[in-house]
N, C-alpha and C positions, 0 to 999 in steps of 0.2 A: 389677584382675582382667581377664583376657583375655576372659572371657565377657561382661562389660559392653560391651567394645568390639565383640564379635560382635553383641550385641543392638542396639547403636546403629547398626551397619552394616546390620543387617536392617531396622530402622525407616527408615533413609535409602533403602535399596533399594526398599522397599514404597511409600514416598512418591513416588519417581521413577516407579514403575509406575502409581500413581494419576494422576500428571500426564500421563503418556504416553497411557494408555488411556482416560481420562475426557475427555469434551469439556466441560470446565469451566475456569473461571479459576483462577489460583493461589490466590486468596483462598478460593474455594469448596472447592478441594482441601484447603487447610489446615484449614478448619473441619470438613469431613467426616472427615479423617484424625484430628484431635484428638478428635472425638466418638466415633469408633470405638475409639480406644485408651484414652480417659480412664476409662471405667468399670472395665475390668480392671486397669489400672495403679493406679487410686485404691484399690481394694480391697486389692491386693497391697501397696502402699506403707503403707497404714494398718495392715495386719496385721504387716508387718515392723517398723514403728515400735513397735507394741504388744508383740509377742512376740519377733521375730527379733533385734532389737538387744540385748535383755536376755539372750538365750540364745546369743549368739556366732554367729549364723547370718550368713554372708557374703552380700551382695547378689548376688555372682557365681553362687552356687548357685541362687538363684531365677531369675537370667537364663538359666542353662543349661536349667532345666526349663520356663521360659517359651518359649524358642525351640524346644526339642525337642517340647514339648507342642503347640505351634502347628503346626510344619512336619510332624513325623512323625505327630502325631495326626490331621491332616487327611488324610494319605495312607491311614492305616489305616481311617479312617472312610469314605472314598470307596469303598474296596474292599469293606469288610464291609457297609456300608449297602446298596450295590448288590446284594450277594448275599442279604441278608435280604429286601429288597424283592422280588426275583425269587422267592425261596422262599415268601414270604407269598402272592404272586400265584398260585403253583401250589397252595398248600394251602387257600386260602379258597374257600368255596362261592360267593362273589360276586366280581365283578371288582375288582381293587385299583387303580382309577383315580379319583383325587380330583376330576377335572373333570366327571364324568358322575354324575348322581344315580341310584342304584340301589335306593332304599328306605331307610327309617330304620334297619332292622337292619343292613344292609350298611354304611351310613354310620357307625354307631356303632362297628362292628368296625374299619372303616378308620381312624377317628379315633384309637382306642386304639392301633392298630399304628403309625400315623405318629408318635404321641407316644413310644411305648415303644422303637421301633427305634433312633432316634438315641441315646436315653438309655442303652439297653443297650450299644450299641457303644462310646460315648464313655466311660462310667464303667468298663466292663470293661477297656478298654485303658489307662485312666489307672491303674487298680489294678495291672494287669500291668506297666506301665511303671515304676511305683514299686517294685514287688516285685523286678523284675529289676535295677534300678539302685542302690537304696539298701542300704547295709550299716550295721549298728549300730556296729561297731568295726573298726579296721584289721586285726585278726586274721581277720575274715570276708572280707576282700578276696581274690579269687582271684589266682593267680599270672599268669593270662592274662586279657586284656581281650577281651570278646566271643568267648570260646572259642578265639581264634587269635592275637590280638595280645599282645605282652608287656605286662603291667601294671607300673606303678611305684608301689609303696606309699609310697615316700618322698615322691613328689610330692603324693599325696593327703593324707598326714599333715601336710605343710607348707602345705596349703591351696591348692596350685596347680591342683588339679582336672585332673591329667594323665591320668586314666584314665576309663573308661566308668562305673565304679561310683563312687558318692559316699557319703561318710560322713554318717550321720544318727543321732547318738547320743541324741537326745531326740525325744519325740513332736512337739515344735514343729517340728523339721526336716521330719518327714514331712508334717505338716499344711501347712506353708508350701510345700513342694515340690508337693503335690497342688493347692494353690491356684494356684501358678504354672503348672502344666500346664493347668488349667482356664482361667485368664486368657489364656494364649497361644492356646489353641484358640478361645476366644471372640473374641479380637481379630483373628485371622487368618481 
């Protein structure tokens, strides 16, 4: 699968970034990097072994959603979390600054908003991402990819993953794609 190669290249690129920008030894960077990726990949691997392999889910499909959930999910989250934080600051009766104590009532409101804001953004966009990309059958694949690029249904039916949209004929496909998006976001 091409997407497994893309995933491995992403891992290698991020490891090089850790080595370049962190002032630590190679051993410390390897341990840090492995601990960062191990939880998300362990959950994903166990889930794929339990359900994915039995239901014909290709690892490349999970790699696609891992990479896109990580890279694009972070971009969406940065933009929308910033917007939500600014709007909460304008709507709240007390300042929305976590480093200054403003009383227990303001602190309780602030705590709830700091917990809900990232969850709202991340889970909403994970659902939208899956809704926009997954299709149940090849009949539901559009003729154009991303509204402008020509789509090739034959590539998707052969498992090449040549289009933006991905086939997900079973609920296991949807579940594992959602899990992959979350694992990619968590790792990156």
